[in-house]
C-alpha positions, -999 to +999 in steps of 0.1 A: -852+488+717-816+480+706-791+509+707-777+523+675-741+516+665-716+543+674-683+552+658-658+525+668-685+499+676-680+464+662-707+453+636-729+426+652-728+391+637-758+387+613-767+358+589-787+366+558-803+342+532-791+350+497-814+351+467-791+327+449-794+302+477-771+298+507-764+323+534-737+349+543-727+359+578-716+394+583-690+407+592-673+372+593-676+366+555-668+401+542-639+400+518-625+433+528-624+455+559-649+480+544-682+471+527-716+485+518-747+464+526-777+471+503-812+459+511-837+455+482-872+449+492-881+435+458-916+438+441-948+436+461 
């Protein structure tokens, strides 16, 4: 099991598929130093 992020840790590089097509890689493509990431599971 992976360890949890601790204060001061760097966010790992993750690539996500966007609903509107394309992808985004975090944290490389974040427009600012601080951001919130929301996950929406959609409708089942």
